[in-house]
C-alpha positions, 0 to 999 in steps of 0.5 A, spaced: 638 916 837 637 911 842 630 910 845 629 912 852 625 907 856 622 909 863 620 903 866 614 902 870 616 901 878 614 895 881 607 897 884 604 890 885 603 890 892 597 895 891 592 895 886 588 901 888 589 907 893 584 911 897 584 919 897 586 922 904 578 923 906 577 915 904 572 917 899 575 916 892 578 910 889 584 911 885 584 906 879 590 904 876 589 905 868 594 902 863 593 905 856 596 901 850 598 903 843 599 897 838 606 895 836 604 895 828 607 901 824 607 902 817 615 901 816 616 906 810 619 911 814 622 906 820 629 908 818 628 916 819 621 917 823 617 914 829 612 918 832 608 917 839 601 916 840 598 923 842 591 921 842 592 916 849 596 922 852 590 927 851 585 921 854 590 921 860 590 929 860 583 929 861 582 923 866 583 926 873 584 923 880 587 916 877 594 913 876 595 912 868 601 909 864 601 909 857 605 904 853 606 905 846 609 898 843 611 902 837 617 903 842 618 896 844 616 892 838 620 885 840 618 880 844 612 884 846 608 878 850 613 877 855 614 885 856 606 886 856 606 881 862 612 884 866 608 891 865 601 888 867 605 885 873 609 891 875 603 896 874 597 891 876 592 895 873 585 895 874 583 897 867 586 896 860 585 901 854 587 899 847 587 903 841 588 901 834 587 903 827 584 897 822 591 894 821 592 894 828 586 890 830 589 883 830 594 886 835 589 889 840 586 882 840 592 879 842 594 884 847 587 883 850 589 876 851 595 877 854 593 882 859 587 877 861 592 871 862 595 875 867 589 878 870 583 874 868 579 880 872 582 885 868 577 890 865 578 891 857 576 897 853 577 898 846 578 904 842 581 908 836 578 908 829 577 901 828 573 900 834 569 906 832 567 904 825 566 896 826 563 896 833 557 892 831 561 887 827 566 886 833 560 886 838 557 880 834 564 877 832 568 871 835 573 876 839 567 880 843 569 876 849 576 880 849 573 886 850 568 889 856 567 896 853 568 899 846 569 907 846 567 910 839 569 916 837 573 921 841 575 918 848 577 924 852 570 925 855 567 918 854 573 914 857 573 918 863 565 917 864 566 910 864 572 910 869 568 914 873 562 909 873 567 903 874 570 907 880 563 908 883 561 901 883 554 903 880 555 900 873 550 904 870 553 905 863 547 906 859 547 914 859 554 914 857 554 916 850 559 913 845 560 907 849 558 900 847 558 894 853 557 887 854 551 885 857 547 879 857 551 875 852 551 881 847 553 888 846 549 894 847 551 900 843 549 907 846 547 913 842 554 916 839 557 922 843 557 929 840 563 931 837 568 934 843 568 941 844 575 942 844 575 948 848 573 944 854 579 939 854 586 939 858 593 939 855 595 932 853 599 928 859 606 926 856 609 924 863 604 918 863 608 915 858 612 909 860 616 909 853 619 914 849 623 914 843 620 919 838 624 922 833 624 924 826 631 925 822 635 924 828 631 929 832 627 929 838 620 930 836 613 930 839 606 931 836 601 937 837 594 938 834 591 945 832 585 942 829 581 936 828 577 934 822 577 936 814 571 939 810 574 936 804 570 930 800 576 925 799 572 918 798 578 914 800 579 918 807 577 915 814 577 922 817 570 924 815 567 917 818 570 919 825 568 927 825 563 928 819 565 933 814 567 938 819 573 942 822 574 944 829 580 948 832 584 949 838 586 956 841 592 958 838 594 960 845 593 953 847 598 951 842 603 956 843 603 954 851 604 946 848 610 948 844 613 952 850 612 946 854 615 941 849 621 946 848 622 946 856 623 938 855 628 939 850 624 937 844 627 939 838 621 938 833 614 938 832 609 934 827 603 937 827 598 932 826 592 936 824 588 932 819 588 938 814 592 944 817 591 948 811 584 949 811 584 955 814 591 959 811 590 965 815 590 961 821 596 957 820 600 964 818 598 967 824 601 961 828 607 962 824 607 969 827 606 967 834 612 961 833 616 967 831 614 972 836 615 967 842 622 965 840 619 958 838 622 958 831 629 954 833 625 948 833 623 944 827 616 943 824 613 938 820 605 938 817 600 935 813 597 939 808 593 940 801 595 942 795 590 947 794 592 950 801 599 951 799 598 954 792 592 958 795 597 963 798 604 965 796 605 968 802 604 962 806 611 958 804 614 965 806 611 964 813 612 957 814 620 958 813 620 963 817 617 959 823 622 953 822 617 949 818 622 944 815 618 939 812 611 938 809 607 932 807 603 934 801 597 930 799 598 930 791 595 923 790 595 923 782 597 926 776 591 923 772 585 928 772 580 922 771 583 919 778 583 925 782 576 926 780 574 919 782 577 920 789 573 927 790 579 931 789 577 934 782 581 941 780 587 939 784 592 937 778 593 945 776 595 947 783 600 941 784 607 944 781 605 951 784 605 948 791 611 944 790 615 949 787 613 954 793 615 950 798 622 948 795 623 955 793 623 957 800 627 951 802 622 947 805 622 939 803 616 936 800 614 929 802 609 927 796 603 922 797 601 919 791 595 913 790 595 908 785 590 902 784 584 906 782 579 902 779 581 904 771 588 904 772 592 900 767 600 899 767 601 905 763 597 909 768 601 906 774 608 908 770 605 915 768 604 916 776 611 914 778 614 919 772 609 924 774 612 924 781 619 924 778 618 930 774 615 934 780 621 933 783 618 932 790 624 930 795 621 924 797 615 921 793 610 916 798 607 911 793 601 908 796 596 903 793 588 905 794 586 902 800 579 900 802 579 902 809 572 900 813 566 904 812 569 909 807 566 911 801 571 908 796 570 901 800 563 901 798 564 903 791 570 898 790 565 892 794 560 894 789 564 892 783 568 886 786 574 890 786 577 888 793 581 882 793 582 882 801 576 884 804 577 881 811 584 881 813 585 888 816 592 887 818 594 888 811 591 895 810 597 899 811 596 903 805 602 900 801 600 893 800 595 892 795 588 889 797 585 891 791 585 890 783 583 894 778 578 893 772 585 892 768 590 889 773 590 883 778 592 885 785 598 881 783 600 885 777 598 891 781 604 889 786 609 888 781 608 894 777 609 898 783 615 894 784 618 895 778 616 902 777 619 903 785 625 900 782 626 905 777 624 911 781 627 910 788 634 909 785 633 914 779 640 918 779 635 925 778 631 923 784 637 921 789 641 928 786 635 933 787 632 930 794 633 934 800 631 928 804 637 925 802 641 931 803 638 933 810 642 928 814 648 924 810 649 920 816 642 916 814 644 914 807 645 907 809 639 907 813 635 910 807 638 905 802 636 899 806 629 902 806 629 902 799 631 895 798 626 893 804 621 897 799 623 892 793 623 886 797 616 887 800 613 889 794 616 882 791 613 879 796 606 882 796 607 885 803 610 892 802 612 896 809 609 891 813 610 892 820 616 888 823 614 887 830 615 880 834 611 877 839 
């Protein structure tokens, strides 16, 4: 499927517009998602940034454009300059995960080179976790503001204050801002009441090329947060161990709108949609009742949630759910316990079987590089993935994301080999060692075991992933070779964007 580009018209002659009564200044706001992708599934999957659409939907009376650079990842510097000149924004908001932070710095520099007076705002996970370090770092001059946590309330309050000219930023919770040569960090904002949020504004997108297995896909969230205690996960640092839900009526309304726009499938991006199995079953029933089951659906799910109710897989199938990204993590009980997932192992085969018996494909997520892992442990994890028969195993290396519990543990034991270059924190590149293996030995073990797994005749013959779209075979083979080449270089699935 070809990318769809909706280029921004030339509006450089007008920086702002005044409403009919002359009382309001309508600011131009440019929201930019970074180009860095984890290229593991580039051949089959590109998902759009939903968070920026949600901010746009809750930013009233201003003109907003969203540029998701993942859909234009070549010669980006010149492209960003063109967007800046054509749209002529007064505010630029940048969203970045930790491995995208270097790109956020670079984009901010490019925007300032076009307009030195531009107001720059940094948000996303990395900003939310590392705001103090950013505020005293060498990059502090690149950002006027840092929005911490959820942006749908904090960012509009900031824009309103900028529009008013008062510049009284102190009362805005969740905001950090430059003042007197340093940064002031306001108290954190409370978690957003999801019932107060308007629907995401996807019409703000200037670029769109979202797809999954050659279908036009988009993203929807039905909940935020997770109550599980996985030590490697960053979600608890954003929301605490909590769960909040959007109403199912809102979710159905969003799905209807996407169907009217010709979207063929939806990825539910909930952190753990199976925390409330009965609610998920109700969503499936509503999808069928509203005749939305003609679309394809994919979710991220826990082993425990899928295995807890055999009826769930039946409902998922009837509603059009085709794929589940299942957090399996390991077949070694010791590792599961150390990750905060004790007791998962006994349900793993049951969860995989329940889904596959009803024709639902399983992407199995696995993590190696745990503190006590030996080469034999790595080998056994890859064998476990093959024996389970998941349709596609996703093998990652333990990654010490900023402020996570596992990072503090690994730092205390000097097991992190790359502490500061977050651009390599994509989940696949090895930034740690174990008590028995160096980082290089860990990388090469993943290389050799990946060679055996991803080209194994049994995997290739059984995988629904490979059978689902025969037209993708050449891309999938190329993807396998990229995995091996990247592993050999120590840069597994590094982003392939260029400036």
